Every structure is written in structure tokens, then in C-alpha cells.
C-alpha positions as CSV (number, residue, x, y, z in Angstrom):
1,M,-21.2,16.3,-31.5
2,R,-17.6,17.4,-30.8
3,K,-14.8,14.9,-30.0
4,L,-12.6,15.3,-27.0
5,V,-9.0,14.9,-28.2
6,H,-6.2,14.6,-25.8
7,F,-2.8,15.8,-27.2
8,V,0.2,15.1,-25.0
9,H,4.0,15.1,-25.2
10,T,5.7,12.2,-23.3
11,S,9.3,11.0,-22.7
12,L,10.4,7.6,-23.9
13,D,10.0,6.3,-20.4
14,G,6.4,7.6,-20.2
15,F,6.6,10.9,-18.3
16,V,4.9,14.2,-19.1
17,D,7.3,16.2,-17.0
18,G,10.6,15.6,-15.3
19,P,11.3,14.6,-11.6
20,N,11.1,18.3,-10.6
21,G,8.3,19.3,-12.9
22,E,10.5,20.4,-15.7
23,F,9.0,20.7,-19.2
24,D,12.1,21.9,-21.1
25,W,12.6,18.7,-23.2
26,P,9.9,18.6,-25.9
27,Q,11.4,19.4,-29.3
28,M,8.9,21.3,-31.5
29,G,10.3,21.0,-35.0
30,P,8.4,22.2,-38.1
31,E,6.5,19.0,-38.6
32,L,5.4,18.6,-35.1
33,S,4.5,22.3,-34.9
34,A,2.4,22.0,-38.0
35,Y,0.6,19.0,-36.6
36,S,-0.1,20.8,-33.3
37,F,-1.4,23.9,-35.2
38,G,-3.7,21.6,-37.3
39,L,-5.2,20.3,-34.0
40,D,-5.7,23.9,-32.9
41,D,-7.3,24.9,-36.2
42,R,-9.9,22.1,-36.0
43,S,-10.8,22.7,-32.4
44,A,-13.4,25.0,-30.9
45,M,-11.6,25.3,-27.6
46,V,-8.7,24.1,-25.5
47,L,-9.2,22.3,-22.2
48,Y,-6.6,22.3,-19.5
49,G,-6.2,20.9,-16.0
50,R,-5.0,23.4,-13.5
51,V,-1.4,22.5,-13.4
52,V,-1.0,22.7,-17.2
53,W,-3.1,25.8,-17.3
54,E,-0.8,27.6,-14.8
55,M,2.2,26.7,-16.9
56,M,0.6,27.8,-20.1
57,A,-0.9,31.0,-18.7
58,S,2.5,32.0,-17.3
59,Y,4.3,31.6,-20.6
60,W,2.2,32.1,-23.7
61,P,1.0,35.7,-23.0
62,I,4.7,36.8,-23.0
63,A,6.3,34.2,-25.2
64,E,7.4,36.6,-28.0
65,S,9.4,38.6,-25.4
66,V,11.3,35.6,-24.0
67,S,11.7,33.3,-27.0
68,D,12.7,33.5,-30.7
69,H,11.8,29.9,-31.4
70,P,9.6,29.7,-34.6
71,H,7.0,27.5,-32.9
72,D,6.7,29.9,-29.9
73,L,6.3,32.9,-32.2
74,A,3.7,31.3,-34.3
75,Y,1.8,29.6,-31.4
76,A,1.5,32.6,-29.0
77,P,-1.1,34.5,-31.0
78,K,-3.0,31.3,-31.6
79,W,-3.0,30.6,-27.9
80,R,-4.2,34.0,-27.0
81,A,-7.1,33.8,-29.6
82,M,-8.3,30.3,-28.7
83,P,-11.2,29.9,-26.3
84,K,-9.9,28.3,-23.1
85,V,-11.5,26.1,-20.4
86,V,-9.8,25.1,-17.2
87,A,-10.9,22.2,-15.1
88,S,-10.1,22.8,-11.5
89,R,-11.6,22.1,-8.0
90,T,-9.6,24.9,-6.5
91,L,-9.6,27.8,-9.0
92,Q,-12.7,30.1,-9.0
93,E,-11.6,32.2,-12.0
94,A,-8.8,32.2,-14.5
95,E,-7.2,35.0,-16.4
96,H,-6.8,35.4,-20.2
97,G,-10.5,34.9,-20.8
98,A,-10.5,31.3,-19.7
99,R,-13.7,29.8,-18.2
100,V,-13.3,27.5,-15.2
101,I,-15.3,24.3,-14.7
102,G,-15.0,21.5,-12.2
103,T,-18.0,21.5,-9.8
104,D,-19.5,18.6,-11.9
105,L,-16.7,17.5,-14.3
106,P,-18.6,14.7,-16.0
107,T,-21.6,16.9,-16.8
108,E,-19.6,19.9,-17.7
109,V,-17.3,18.1,-20.1
110,A,-20.2,16.3,-21.6
111,E,-21.8,19.7,-22.2
112,L,-18.6,21.0,-23.9
113,K,-18.8,18.0,-26.2
114,Q,-22.4,18.6,-27.1
115,G,-21.7,21.9,-28.9
116,D,-21.4,22.4,-32.6
117,G,-18.2,23.2,-34.4
118,G,-14.7,21.9,-33.7
119,D,-13.3,19.5,-31.2
120,V,-12.4,20.0,-27.6
121,L,-8.7,19.8,-27.4
122,L,-7.3,18.6,-24.0
123,M,-3.7,19.8,-23.9
124,G,-1.1,17.8,-21.9
125,G,-1.3,16.8,-18.3
126,S,-2.2,13.4,-16.9
127,R,-4.6,13.6,-14.1
128,L,-7.4,15.3,-15.9
129,A,-6.8,13.0,-18.9
130,A,-7.0,9.9,-16.7
131,S,-10.2,11.1,-15.0
132,L,-11.8,11.8,-18.4
133,M,-10.7,8.5,-19.8
134,A,-12.2,6.7,-16.8
135,L,-15.5,8.5,-17.5
136,G,-15.5,7.5,-21.2
137,L,-15.3,11.1,-22.4
138,V,-12.0,11.0,-24.3
139,D,-12.5,10.1,-28.0
140,E,-8.9,10.3,-29.3
141,V,-5.4,10.3,-27.8
142,H,-2.5,11.9,-29.8
143,V,0.9,11.1,-28.2
144,G,4.2,12.6,-29.2
145,V,6.9,10.4,-27.8
146,H,10.2,12.4,-27.5
147,P,13.6,10.8,-27.6
148,V,14.5,11.6,-24.0
149,V,14.5,9.5,-20.8
150,L,13.5,11.6,-17.8
151,G,14.0,8.9,-15.1
152,G,10.9,10.0,-13.2
153,G,8.2,12.6,-13.0
154,K,4.4,12.6,-13.6
155,P,3.4,9.5,-15.7
156,F,1.6,10.0,-19.0
157,L,-1.5,8.3,-17.6
158,P,-1.5,7.5,-13.9
159,P,-2.4,3.9,-13.0
160,A,-6.0,3.3,-14.0
161,E,-8.8,1.1,-12.6
162,G,-9.3,-1.5,-15.3
163,R,-8.0,-1.6,-18.9
164,Y,-8.6,0.8,-21.7
165,A,-8.6,-0.6,-25.2
166,L,-7.3,1.8,-27.9
167,Q,-7.2,1.5,-31.6
168,L,-4.2,2.9,-33.5
169,L,-5.4,5.1,-36.2
170,D,-1.9,6.2,-37.5
171,S,1.6,6.7,-36.4
172,R,4.5,8.6,-38.0
173,V,7.9,10.2,-37.2
174,C,7.9,14.0,-37.0
175,D,11.1,16.0,-37.6
176,G,13.1,12.8,-37.7
177,Q,12.8,12.2,-33.9
178,V,9.4,12.4,-32.4
179,V,7.1,9.4,-32.8
180,L,3.5,10.7,-33.1
181,S,0.7,8.2,-32.7
182,R,-3.0,8.8,-32.9
183,Y,-5.5,6.5,-31.1
184,R,-9.2,6.2,-31.0
185,T,-10.7,5.0,-27.7
186,A,-12.8,1.8,-28.0
């Protein structure tokens, strides 16, 4: 059975984007990039919520033409090759070969986890992650805390009903600035 792994970047004050939705603050140095690529390499597919999907789908297909950052140049072909699933109640279809789910999220995500092979990697976002946490479908949470205070935006995890116990598996500093922690859900 596959694990569902949530990988997210957050600010020190706990936001996944800024007050106006900006996502220009994560610093992808060589160590954090290598960690991210390792997650991709062990995953069978990437799962996105609609908001993160729209951001990713607008950037990664053209990344090499608008960026010369080493992370972007290495990640763009990986992104294009990776099987992609989008959870949405409003999208009927998605470009770039992505499959759309969302009519029965608990069942559909449980079916994704039933497959053989690598993990299901949930990239970023907050609402989908919170919904899947509440359903008990998230197995691990990997959080990169960046040294920036955004002062508002979308919280890493919206307020939840009840409490979630997590077990710290490991924590380290990447590139001398990003604290990366890996948790298992209890």
C-alpha cells in the first residue's frame, strides 16, 4: 500500500502563501532541492488541490524559458514526466495529462493509496491537506520552514476539528536556512 506524503513549504509564522497569494519567498537551495527530488523519485504520482495545481500548471511547462535557477531547470522535466492528479470540485478536466478527482474524495484518494509502487506525494496547499488529515488519509507530513515572516496569508493547516498527534521522524537544516521536519501521523 502506498503512503500519502504531504510536502509543504511554510513561513516561520505558519503561512503557505503571502497575504496576496504570493509564493515568491521559498528558497530552493541545493540541499532542499535534492530532498524534494528524492520525494519525487520515490513517488508514483503527485496530488494537487486546484489552487496549487493552477499555479504549478502555469509555471512548470515554461519554467526553462523564464528562469535560470538550477532547481527550476532540474525540476521542470521531472514535473512534466510525473503522473499528476488534481483534486477539485470545480474542474472537469486538467491539462498536461493530469487526472481530475473529487466527486468522492475519501474513496478516490483511498484508491490512489491502494496501488503498488511509490508514494502519493501531495504537494503544498492547505485545504486539501487538512481535509485528507481529517479523513485519516495522510501518512507523513514533510514541512520546510523558511526564514521569512509573511504576516498573513493562507495558514499551513486551517483550524481543525479536534487534535492530530504527529510523531517527529527527523529534522534537519537544509542550505543553512530551511528547517525541514518529517512527521508520521499517529
